TIDO-149287 format. One record per residue (C-alpha): x, y, z. Coordinates in nm, 2 decimals, padded with zeros to 4 digits. Layout:
N
X:Y:Z
...
END
This chain:
404
-00.70:04.44:-04.93
-00.38:04.64:-05.00
-00.40:04.88:-04.71
-00.58:04.97:-04.40
-00.91:05.14:-04.48
-01.23:05.25:-04.29
-01.39:04.94:-04.42
-01.13:04.72:-04.25
-01.21:04.87:-03.91
-01.59:04.90:-03.97
-01.82:04.69:-03.76
-02.03:04.43:-03.94
-02.28:04.17:-03.84
-02.21:03.80:-03.84
-02.51:03.58:-03.92
-02.55:03.27:-03.69
-02.49:03.04:-03.98
-02.16:03.20:-04.05
-02.05:03.19:-03.69
-02.14:02.83:-03.67
-01.95:02.74:-03.99
-01.64:02.94:-03.86
-01.66:02.78:-03.52
-01.69:02.42:-03.66
-01.39:02.48:-03.90
-01.18:02.64:-03.63
-01.24:02.35:-03.38
-01.18:02.09:-03.65
-00.85:02.25:-03.75
-00.70:02.39:-03.43
-00.86:02.20:-03.13
-00.64:01.94:-02.97
-00.82:01.76:-02.69
-00.94:02.05:-02.47
-00.69:02.31:-02.59
-00.64:02.52:-02.90
-00.32:02.54:-03.10
-00.30:02.92:-03.10
00.05:02.92:-03.23
-00.05:02.73:-03.54
-00.35:02.96:-03.59
-00.12:03.26:-03.58
00.12:03.11:-03.83
-00.17:03.01:-04.07
-00.32:03.36:-04.03
00.00:03.54:-04.14
00.08:03.28:-04.41
-00.27:03.31:-04.56
-00.33:03.68:-04.52
00.02:03.84:-04.48
00.03:03.97:-04.83
-00.32:04.11:-04.83
-00.38:04.22:-04.47
-00.12:04.43:-04.30
-00.30:04.42:-03.97
-00.20:04.19:-03.69
-00.36:03.86:-03.61
-00.66:03.89:-03.37
-00.59:03.80:-03.01
-00.72:03.49:-02.83
-01.00:03.67:-02.64
-01.11:03.84:-02.96
-01.13:03.50:-03.15
-01.31:03.34:-02.86
-01.56:03.62:-02.84
-01.63:03.62:-03.21
-01.67:03.24:-03.24
-01.81:03.13:-02.91
-02.00:03.41:-02.75
-02.37:03.38:-02.84
-02.43:03.74:-02.75
-02.17:03.89:-02.98
-02.32:03.93:-03.33
-02.08:04.20:-03.45
-01.70:04.24:-03.51
-01.46:04.43:-03.72
-01.47:04.37:-04.09
-01.10:04.27:-04.12
-01.14:04.00:-03.85
-01.45:03.85:-04.01
-01.30:03.86:-04.36
-00.97:03.71:-04.23
-01.15:03.42:-04.06
-01.35:03.35:-04.37
-01.04:03.35:-04.59
-00.85:03.13:-04.35
-01.12:02.88:-04.25
-01.37:02.89:-04.54
-01.13:02.98:-04.83
-01.35:03.27:-04.94
-01.39:03.63:-04.85
-01.66:03.76:-04.62
-01.83:03.95:-04.90
-01.84:03.64:-05.12
-01.99:03.43:-04.84
-02.25:03.69:-04.76
-02.34:03.71:-05.13
-02.39:03.34:-05.14
-02.59:03.35:-04.82
-02.81:03.63:-04.94
-02.87:03.44:-05.26
-02.96:03.12:-05.07
-03.21:03.31:-04.86
-03.39:03.42:-05.18
-03.35:03.06:-05.33
-03.39:02.82:-05.03
-03.36:02.51:-05.25
-02.99:02.60:-05.31
-02.78:02.56:-05.00
-02.50:02.79:-04.93
-02.17:02.66:-05.06
-01.82:02.76:-04.95
-01.70:02.92:-05.27
-01.33:02.88:-05.32
-01.12:03.16:-05.43
-01.06:03.21:-05.80
-00.70:03.12:-05.79
-00.64:02.89:-05.48
-00.29:02.88:-05.36
-00.12:02.55:-05.25
-00.17:02.51:-04.88
00.07:02.36:-04.64
-00.09:02.08:-04.43
-00.09:02.21:-04.07
-00.01:01.87:-03.92
00.30:01.84:-04.14
00.44:02.16:-04.00
00.75:02.13:-03.78
00.65:02.09:-03.42
00.81:02.42:-03.32
00.58:02.61:-03.55
00.29:02.49:-03.34
00.41:02.66:-03.02
00.20:02.95:-02.90
00.37:03.27:-02.85
00.15:03.38:-02.57
-00.16:03.60:-02.58
-00.14:03.87:-02.85
-00.34:04.18:-02.87
-00.46:04.38:-03.17
-00.21:04.65:-03.09
00.12:04.71:-03.27
00.31:04.54:-02.98
00.25:04.20:-03.13
00.56:04.04:-03.28
00.58:04.05:-03.66
00.58:03.71:-03.84
00.88:03.58:-04.02
00.87:03.65:-04.39
00.79:03.33:-04.59
00.77:03.30:-04.96
00.44:03.17:-05.10
00.48:02.84:-05.30
00.47:02.89:-05.67
00.28:02.69:-05.92
00.59:02.50:-06.03
00.67:02.38:-05.68
00.58:02.02:-05.58
00.30:02.01:-05.32
00.41:01.88:-04.98
00.35:01.52:-04.89
00.01:01.45:-04.74
-00.01:01.42:-04.37
00.06:01.07:-04.23
-00.08:00.92:-03.91
00.23:00.96:-03.71
00.23:01.34:-03.80
-00.12:01.38:-03.67
-00.02:01.22:-03.34
00.24:01.49:-03.27
00.09:01.71:-02.99
00.12:02.08:-02.99
00.22:02.29:-02.69
00.17:02.65:-02.59
00.46:02.84:-02.46
00.38:03.01:-02.13
00.34:03.39:-02.13
00.60:03.61:-01.96
00.37:03.66:-01.66
00.34:03.28:-01.62
00.71:03.23:-01.65
00.77:03.49:-01.37
00.54:03.28:-01.15
00.72:02.96:-01.24
01.08:03.08:-01.16
01.04:03.07:-00.78
00.88:02.73:-00.80
01.17:02.61:-01.02
01.43:02.74:-00.76
01.24:02.56:-00.48
01.23:02.24:-00.68
01.60:02.26:-00.76
01.69:02.32:-00.40
01.47:02.03:-00.28
01.63:01.81:-00.54
01.99:01.90:-00.43
01.89:01.86:-00.07
01.74:01.52:-00.14
02.05:01.40:-00.32
02.27:01.53:-00.04
02.05:01.36:00.22
02.07:01.04:00.02
02.45:01.04:00.01
02.47:01.14:00.38
02.32:00.80:00.46
02.62:00.62:00.32
02.85:00.65:00.62
02.57:00.52:00.85
02.51:00.23:00.61
02.89:00.16:00.60
02.90:00.14:00.98
02.61:-00.10:00.98
02.77:-00.32:00.72
03.10:-00.32:00.91
02.92:-00.44:01.23
02.76:-00.72:01.03
03.10:-00.81:00.89
03.25:-00.84:01.24
02.95:-01.04:01.36
03.00:-01.30:01.08
03.37:-01.29:01.12
03.34:-01.39:01.49
03.10:-01.67:01.38
03.37:-01.78:01.12
03.13:-01.73:00.83
03.41:-01.58:00.62
03.24:-01.54:00.28
02.95:-01.35:00.44
03.19:-01.14:00.65
03.40:-01.06:00.34
03.08:-00.94:00.16
02.99:-00.70:00.44
03.34:-00.57:00.49
03.37:-00.49:00.12
03.02:-00.33:00.12
03.13:-00.10:00.41
03.45:00.00:00.22
03.24:00.07:-00.09
02.99:00.28:00.09
03.26:00.49:00.27
03.58:00.45:00.07
03.76:00.72:00.29
03.77:00.52:00.61
04.07:00.29:00.66
03.92:00.07:00.93
03.70:-00.12:00.68
03.98:-00.25:00.46
04.19:-00.31:00.77
03.92:-00.54:00.91
03.90:-00.72:00.58
04.28:-00.76:00.57
04.27:-00.90:00.93
04.02:-01.16:00.82
04.23:-01.25:00.51
04.53:-01.28:00.74
04.34:-01.51:00.97
04.25:-01.75:00.68
04.61:-01.74:00.55
04.52:-01.54:00.23
04.84:-01.34:00.23
04.79:-01.16:-00.10
04.45:-01.04:00.01
04.58:-00.94:00.35
04.87:-00.73:00.21
04.64:-00.56:-00.05
04.38:-00.46:00.21
04.64:-00.35:00.47
04.81:-00.14:00.21
04.48:00.02:00.12
04.40:00.09:00.49
04.75:00.23:00.54
04.71:00.48:00.25
04.38:00.59:00.41
04.58:00.69:00.73
04.53:00.38:00.95
04.86:00.33:01.13
04.78:-00.02:01.26
04.79:-00.14:00.89
05.16:-00.04:00.86
05.23:-00.26:01.17
05.05:-00.56:01.02
05.23:-00.51:00.69
05.56:-00.51:00.87
05.47:-00.83:01.06
05.37:-01.01:00.73
05.70:-00.91:00.57
05.90:-01.02:00.87
05.73:-01.36:00.87
05.86:-01.41:00.51
06.20:-01.26:00.60
06.14:-00.97:00.36
06.36:-00.72:00.56
06.36:-00.42:00.32
05.98:-00.41:00.29
05.95:-00.47:00.67
06.18:-00.18:00.74
05.99:00.05:00.51
05.66:-00.03:00.67
05.80:00.00:01.02
05.94:00.34:00.96
05.62:00.46:00.81
05.43:00.32:01.10
05.65:00.51:01.35
05.58:00.83:01.16
05.20:00.78:01.15
05.14:00.62:01.49
04.98:00.84:01.76
04.83:00.60:02.02
05.04:00.39:02.25
04.91:00.06:02.11
05.00:00.16:01.76
05.34:00.27:01.86
05.41:-00.04:02.06
05.33:-00.26:01.76
05.57:-00.05:01.54
05.85:-00.07:01.80
05.80:-00.45:01.84
05.84:-00.49:01.46
06.16:-00.28:01.47
06.30:-00.50:01.76
06.20:-00.81:01.57
06.38:-00.69:01.26
06.70:-00.61:01.46
06.69:-00.95:01.62
06.69:-01.11:01.28
06.98:-00.88:01.19
07.15:-00.97:01.53
07.18:-00.60:01.62
07.12:-00.67:01.99
07.16:-00.33:02.14
06.91:-00.16:01.91
06.68:-00.45:01.94
06.67:-00.44:02.32
06.61:-00.07:02.32
06.31:-00.09:02.08
06.16:-00.40:02.26
06.19:-00.24:02.61
06.01:00.07:02.49
05.74:-00.15:02.32
05.68:-00.35:02.64
05.66:-00.03:02.84
05.38:00.09:02.61
05.21:-00.25:02.60
05.32:-00.50:02.88
05.07:-00.76:02.76
05.24:-00.82:02.42
05.35:-01.19:02.43
05.57:-01.15:02.12
05.75:-00.84:02.25
05.84:-01.03:02.58
05.95:-01.33:02.38
06.18:-01.13:02.15
06.33:-00.94:02.45
06.39:-01.27:02.63
06.58:-01.40:02.32
06.79:-01.08:02.31
06.89:-01.12:02.67
06.97:-01.49:02.62
07.19:-01.40:02.32
07.38:-01.14:02.53
07.44:-01.39:02.83
07.17:-01.25:03.05
06.97:-01.57:03.11
06.85:-01.49:03.46
06.73:-01.15:03.34
06.54:-01.32:03.06
06.33:-01.55:03.29
06.06:-01.29:03.39
06.00:-01.22:03.02
05.96:-01.59:02.94
05.70:-01.61:03.21
05.52:-01.31:03.06
05.54:-01.47:02.72
05.37:-01.79:02.84
05.11:-01.58:03.02
04.99:-01.39:02.72
05.08:-01.62:02.42
04.81:-01.75:02.19
04.86:-02.06:01.98
04.63:-01.92:01.71
04.90:-01.65:01.63
05.18:-01.81:01.41
05.47:-01.62:01.57
05.36:-01.72:01.92
05.39:-02.09:01.85
05.78:-02.09:01.86
05.78:-01.86:02.16
05.56:-02.10:02.36
05.79:-02.39:02.28
06.10:-02.20:02.37
05.95:-02.06:02.69
05.84:-02.40:02.81
06.19:-02.55:02.74
06.36:-02.26:02.92
06.14:-02.28:03.23
06.18:-02.66:03.25
06.56:-02.64:03.22
06.70:-02.30:03.29
07.05:-02.41:03.17
06.94:-02.48:02.81
07.06:-02.21:02.58
06.78:-02.08:02.35
06.89:-01.96:02.01
06.73:-01.63:01.89
END
């Protein structure tokens, strides 16, 4: 067929035997489970009939009606002829001639006569998977997309490799129509929103889990189960890395078990996260080792960051301690008096001020501060041990001179 003619659009009858043969071949070639590979059918239609039939491929409803509807016994000539050429490798006229001949000679069954010059066919299952995608429902109108021009294989070309089992296992898919995609778009937006909200809700639990881990850390810390406490403190810092109290608590525990490197590292981390108490503890550790430049740097940073009275009192106590070590009595006394005013219960601040007053020949004025020192001192704190010894000696014998 080289052009559209009245014969192409004429209505012809399909015998039941022909419909059955076409249906069997169609299902054998294009059915996959309970679906049909319409995309592959369209590609095969254009590849087989493109040079001879300028009309478009029949639509899905048309093919279903022709092959499956028991009441439909007629269709257009071009559709019947195209299905015969594609599925039975012969024209409609040739099949009908064979069928008419078989009716006259019943002993000879109808054979599917091949075309005079069969062309090498491409195995459908070896086709790239994207060629099996359906392009949606087509109609018989001119709105159907034109197929890509493909060259027919020549006699000199090597036939393609036969299909292998793994090729047959490749499933085919049908691309949704535009109408279906329009329905999917709102659902996709809702799913994306739900996913983002779920992820956000999941991460919003982290601060609560961090607080819970910190409470467990403090519990095991009080019970002196230090490895378990360290695990929960580190878990809290991992779950909420922006909160300085968690590394501060871990540094406090490391300080308690005399792990100085761990204590300094965690205090520094807490200080960088804006926890002023960590600067005070860093200064104290440096003063215990007579590391005066580092102590002064930590103390100045502490005074800049501190807002609460307890924080500022600790910073001023460290400054007074540093000035006592440098024997700068006047500045030391000023800083320590301010620290005691903010925190009267500080045993170390009272001890340091008593030493300053002793060093400046104010022994009687130092007595109340020695009393306060012994009242609040704790033997578990390293710097309190010497204060307790000096305070007991001074109260037992007020005339003994106590060196700073």
